[in-house]
C-alpha positions, 0 to 999 in steps of 0.5 A: 361363143357357142362352146362358151355358152354351152359351158355356161349352162353347166355353171347355171346348172350347178355342175361347174363352179367356174370357167377358164380358157387355155392357149388364148394368146390374142388379146382382142379374142380374150377381151371379146370373150370376156365382154360377151360372157355371162359367166366371166372366165376365172382363169387364163392358162397360157405358156409364159415365154418371151416370144409372147412378150410374156403375155404382158397385155393379157396379164395386165387385163387379168390383173385388172379384171380379177382373173387368175393367170395360170402359167405353164411351160414356165421353167422350160421356156425360161431356162436361159434366164434361170441360169443367169448367175444373178438369178442363181444368187438371188435364189440362193439368198432365199434358200431356193433353187432358181426354178422355185425362185421363179415360182415364188416370183410369179406367185408374189405378183398376186394374180399368177399361179405357175403350174409345175409340169415336173415328173420328178418327185424331188422337184414336185416337193420343192415346188410344193414347199415354196407354195406352202412357205408363201401360203404360210406368210413368208415374203420372198420379195420385200418390195416392188423394186425386188419384183422389178429386178427379177422381172428385168432379169427374166425379160418381163416388160412389166409386172 
């Protein structure tokens, strides 16, 4: 909390607009920080992978509290699921790669922003293109049922 208070002083001084935290996988720790913070975290940035149960409890808290959940290691950690024929078929139907379909899925949840860690220009252009399509109003998931289908394929316990 001492470090958080120091960062809050920068918000108070107008030098920083908002605070976030990364690599915080323990729900009780994050909730305690949130409860004690004067300036609540605006972002939680974590790896999104099965071994952490896809941060289900943390993501739910973020969604309920108006905190952006920012995923990293998103594609690398989910290679097996993205290689499933069902995911490839769903992505192709939307004119996306499985990877950009994953990004569209996360962005369609409304509180998740996936970070792209690619070093390849072509992949970055694809990532930006799907983001621009969503920002332009394109809807990739027409219903909660479609979102849940993708969640199930990925192994997400809950949206």
